[in-house]
N, C-alpha and C positions, 0 to 999 in steps of 0.2 A: 541460511543453509543452501538455498538455491544458488545464490551468488558463489558460494564456495564450490559447489558441484561444477559450476561453469568455469571455474578457475579465476574468479574475480577476487578483488582485494577488499571489498566492502563487507566484511563479516567479523564477528567477534569470536573469542576463544570458546565461549559456550556454544556458538553455532558449529564451530569446527569439531568440537568434542562429540556432539550428537551426530553430526554428519559422518564423522569417521566410523562411528558405531554402525550407522546405516550402511555405509560402504562395505564394512566388514561382513555384515549379514547378507548384503546384496551388492556384489561388486559391479553390477550393471548400472548402479544409480547414476554414475557420471555419464555413462553412455546414454541413458534415458534423457538426462538433462540436455545433452548436446543434440540428440535427435529431436527433442521437443523444440529446441530453438531453430533447428534446420527446417522442421515442418512448418513452423510459424512463418518463416521467411518465404517458403514456397507458396504457402496459402495467401500471404499478403501480395506477393508478386502476381499471382493468378487473379486475385480480386481487383487490384489496381490496374492490371493490364487487360487480360482477356474478358473479365467480367465487368469492367468499367465502373467499379465502385471507387469513389474518391473521399469517403467519410468513414472513420473508424472510431469505435468506442471500445477501448481496451481495459477491461475490468480485471484487476489482479495483475497489474502490469509488472510489479516487482521492481527491483533496483535497475537503474539504467545500465546497459551493457552494450556490447557490439551489436549492430544491426537491429536497433530499436524499430518499432513499428513505423514511426514517421520517417525514419531514414530509408527504410525499404520501400514504403509506399511513395514517398516523394522522389525517389530515384526513378520510379516509373512515371509518376504524374506529379510534377512539382506543386500543383495546386491542391494536393490531398490535404485533408484536415483530420486531426487526431485528437481525441480526448483520452487521457490516461486516468485510471482510477485505482487507488490502492488504499488499504486501511493501515499500512505500516508507517509510523512517523518517520522512520529512517528513509523511506522512499521520498517523503516530502522534503527532507533535507537535501536530497540529491535531484530534486525535480527540475532544476535549471537545465540539466543535461537532457531532459525529456522535452524541453521547450525550444530547442534550437531549430526552428522551422525554416523552410525556404521562404523567401519574400512572397512568393505566390500563394503558399499554403498557410496553415495555421495550426498551432498546438496549444493544448490547455491541460491542466492537471488539477484533480480534486482529491482530497483525502476523504474517502467514504468506504462503506462496507457493502460487499455483495449481498449480504443478508438484508439490506434495506434498499431494495431496487428502486422504490418510489423516490427516495431522497436523491439517488443518482440521476434519475430521469428529470427531476425538478430543479437540479442545480443550475444556477445561472450560467456557469462556465460551459455546461453541456449544451444548453439551449442557445447560447450566443455563438458557439463554435460550429455546431452541427445543425443542418437543415433537415428537420423531420418530415419534410414533404418529399424528400429524395432518398434513395437507398442508402442505408448505413450498414457497415459490417460490425457486428457485435463479436468481440474476441473474448473467449473464456479459456485461456490457455493454462492448463494445469492448475485450475482453481476450483472447479466444481467438486473435486474429490475432498475438499475441505468442508463441504456442506454435509452435515450429518443428517440422518433421516428426520430427526426432530426439527431441523431447519426448514423442512419442506422444500427441497431443491427444485422439484418440478414447478412449484408455484413461483419461486423466485425467478427461474429462467423464463417461464411463460409471461410473467409480468413485464420483463424486459422485451421479449420478442413481440408481444402484443402492441407495444408502443412504437415499433418500427414499421415503416411503410412497406408496401408490397415491393418486391425486388431486393429487399435487404437480405443480408447473409449472416450466418452464424459460423464462427470458427471455434472449435473446441478440441481439447485433448483431456484425457482422464486416465489416471492410474488404475491399473487392474492387477488382480492377483491370479487371474485365470491361466497364466502361462508358467507358473511355478508350482511348487508343492504347497499344501496347506500349512505345513510346518514352517516353511520359509516365510510365508505370508504372516503367520502369527508372530514370529520373532520380529519381523520388520515393523509391524504395526505396534508391537509392545515397545520397541525402542523409540519410535517416533512419538508415541503417546507419552512416554516417560519424559521426553524432552519438552513437553508442554504443547505439543501440536496434535490436534485430533484430525483423523483422516478416515474416509470411508471409500475404500477401493470398490469399484463396481465392474462387472464384466461388460462386454461390448453391447449386449442387449439392453441391460439396465441403463447404461450410459446413453444409448440412443433414445430410449423411452423418456428419459429425463430432459435431455437437451434438444433433441431433434423432432419431437412429436409434432406432426402437422406440417413439417418442412420437407422440401424436396432435396434429397442428398445429391451432392455433386459426385459423379464417379471419381474414384472407385468406392465411395461409401465409407462406412466405418471400418477402418483397418488399423494395423499397427503403424506407428509414426513413420518409419522409413518406407512404408508401402504406399503412402499417399503421394501420388504424382512425383516419383523420384526423378531427379535431374537426368540420370543415366541408368539404363537397365543393366549395364555392364559393371557398375561399381558394386562391390560386395556390400551386403547389408548385415547388420548385427542380428543375432538370433533373437527369437521372440522373447525368451526369458531374460535376455539382457535389457531389452527395451521396456517391456511390461506396461506399455501405455498405448491406448487406442486414440484415434483422432479422426476427425471428419470436418467437412465443410458442407453447409446446406443453405438453400435459398428459400426465402419466404414467398409463397405464391402471390 
């Protein structure tokens, strides 16, 4: 569905059918998908450049598309290293596109689930590619809202963050229903759930509590996607209810 929202070709009729229902209920869905991709690009460029981070652990990476994490990071620092993680077998089938690293850098991919953070951290591909004595950027782009309360999302995220060394960063975005009406949110969640996907939208405060507890937020903090370090202050930005997604970057002291 996400690939379809972004205008990709790697999706099935069933994906498109549910996605079209979502778009009918919330026309801003495609806007949100594009804005999320743009935010991720800005965050990676900031980390690889200004913040000097050259290692990235992208969990819930999704299907390869334009401006993948390693492409953005290695355009800034050719020696950057990236590990992609996803639980979708379809992503595994397309993983070669995620492994086209520069000669100076390195890329790896593992099929694993965010709900089992210890298996991700212990994976040989992760340990062989990333140096856990130096800062690592953990990327949780539009994925934490798939963790339901019973999954204990705060425990999952803290397990990952605790394994990272000081100076590491967390990049995350999270769907929210705080910018529309409750009726719209209920319809949207019902459609997504009927399509076999479970989602738990959270407002900015709950998102921050789950993902960024104990971390130092990078200005401007938790904001709507297009508000995080926009490229230009003069470019018009979509309305809050079109975007419906909060995002932030934070550093581990």
